[in-house]
N, C-alpha and C positions, 0 to 999 in steps of 0.2 A: 796706253794706261788715263788718259784727259777723259775717256768717255767712262771709265770705271770709276773715277773720282768723283767726277762730278755727278753721277747718281748715289754719292754719300756727301754731296756736300751743302750746305746750309744756302738758300735762295732766300730765308722771311720761312719756308717750311721743308720739310726734314722726311727727304726721301729712305725706304726701306723700313720706315717705322721704327723702332729699335735696331734696327739691326744695324751696325757697324763692323768695318774691312778692314784688316791690316795688312798690308802690301809689303812686298820684297822682291827684291831685282839685283842678281848679281852676275855679271859679267864679265867674263875674263876674254883678255885681246891677246894674239899675235902682231910679231912686229909687222908683218902685212894686212894689217887690217881683219883678219880672218878670226875667227872667235868662239865662243857657247855664251848662251845667256838664259838663267833661268829666271822665272816668273813664278812666286809662288801669292797667294790671296788665302785671305783666313775671315769668310762672313759669317755671321750668328747664323746656325739653323733655320733655315726656311719653311723646313715641311710640317705639317702637321698629321696629331695620331687621330686615327680611327678604329677605333677598339681596341685590338695587341697588334693592329696592323700599322708601323709610320707607312706616312705618302709622303716621300721626299722632293720639292719643287728644286732641282738645280736652279744653281746661281743664275741670273741671266749675264754673270760676266764669264758664266762658263763656256759660253756661244762664242766670245770673242777673242775668244787665247787661243786657239790651236787655228782653225781651219784657215783664218784672214792669211796663215803663210805658206797652207798647205798646197799651193800652186803659183807663188813667187820664187823665180830662176834665184837661185844664188843661196836660198835656204831651206835648211833640212827641219821640220817637226822628228824631233826625236823621241821625244815624249811631251802627253797631253791628255789628263786625268782629271777628274772630280770626286772628290769621296768625303762620308763622312766619319769626323773623328771626335772623342771625346762623349762624353754620357752626361744625359739628362739637361739642367740649365750651363753646362758649359760645352753641348755640342757645337760642332762647326762645320762650315761646309769649308774642304780645302782643295780646291784648284790650284794645278801645278804645268806650267809649261817647259820643257826643255828645246831650245832652238841650235841649232850649228850653223853659221852663216859662213860665205868667203871674204864677206866685205861689210863691216858692220851699217855703212854709210845706206844699204840697202833697209834697213829697219825702218829710217826716218820716213813718217809718214804713212807707216804701214801698220794695219790691225790696231791693237793695243798700244801702238806706238804715233797715233794720232794724235797732229799740231804738236811735233814731234822731232827735233833735226839732231841727228850723232855724226857727227864728224871724227875721223881719224887724220891725222897728216904728220909726214916726217918731217921735220925741218932741222936740215944738219945729222946731227947725232942724237938727237931727241926727237921723241913722239908725242905730239900734242892730243888729247879726248874731249872733246867738248860734247855732253847731251843739254839741249836746252828745250823746255818744257815749257810751253807758252797756255795761258787763259785757262790755266789750271782750274781758276773759280771761273766758274757760269754766273752772269749776275740776272737778279732777277728781274721778272717783269715789272713794269711799273706797279699796276694794281697788285701785287705781293708786294713788295718793296714796300707800301705803304702798312701793311700787314706785319710785317717783320718789327720785333722788340727787344729791350732788354731781356725778358723772360723765356722770349726762342732761342736766343743766343746762350746765356745761359743751359737752356737742359742741351742744348746742339752740343758743349762743351761737355757736359755731364755723360750723352749718350758715348762720346768719342773718347773719352777716356782711357787711358791705357794701350790703344790704335794706335801704329806708326807707320809710317811710310820710311823703306829703308833701303837703301843704293849703296853695290859696293863694286866696284871695279876691280880687278886685277889686272893691271899694265905690266906691259915685254919688258921690265926694267926696273931700275931704282928708282921712287918720283922724287924729281926736284924741285916740283910746285904745284900746287890744288888749292883748291879750297874745302876739301875736303879732309876728312883725319887720317892720317897716314898708319898704319897696323905697325908691327914691331919688324914683319918680315921686308918692310922698304920697298912693296908693290903694291901691296893692298888697301884702295882709299876707300872709306864708307863715309855715307853723309844721312842722316836720321833725320825727321822731325816727327813731332805728335800728328798725326792725322788731317787733326782739326785746322791745323794751325799750315801745316801745307796746301789742303785745300783753300783758301782762303788766298793765296799769292796767286797772281796774272803771269808771270814767268819765275822761271827756277833755271839759273844753269848751273854745271856741274863741270868743272875743268883739272884735268890733270894732266901731269907731264911728266912724261921720264925717260932717263939716258940708258 
C-alpha cells in the first residue's frame, strides 16, 4: 500500500499526471487470526487510443498486487485481476485482489503491505487488532522541495478531490474499543480519509478490540 500511495503522493511534483486513485481494503478476521482481505483500487484510465483501437497500459500497481503473495506460506491468492470500467472520461482501471490467510500477521511487510505491521492478539476474553502504516508520505528531495509552492499544493488537492482511502475490518465479536467508526452490526469498523490527507501522514495506526 505504501508504495502505491507514494506513486500518487505529492512531493513538490505530481506522479501519474492527472491520474488519481481510490483505495479500499476490506479485512475479515476469525478468532484464531485467520481470515480474508480484499484490496480494490480504481485509478484513472491510463490507456491511449490509436485509431479505432484502444491500447491499454495496465496500471503499475497491478503488478504489485498478487505476485508478491503467490509463494508466501500461509497465504492463498483467491482472486487477482485488473479491468477497465466505465466509458469516456469516466473510465477507470479497477484492480482487485482477494487473499485468504492463516494468520493476519503473515501479511506484515509483504507486497502491498510494505512498511506496515498487522497484529492480532487474544487478551483474556478480548481480541485486539492493530494495523500500523509507517512513512506513508515520501519526503521530497532538497532540490524538489525548493520547487514546491502553494500553487502546486492547491493543484494536488484539486486532482485528489473525490478520491479516498477506505479501510474496513470485521472483528470476531462485538467491538468494545476502536479509533474507527463502528457499524450497526457491532462488529464492522471503518476508517476513511480523503486520499490527499492520507498520503501526507507519516504514520497511521488503526486499532479495534472485540469481545
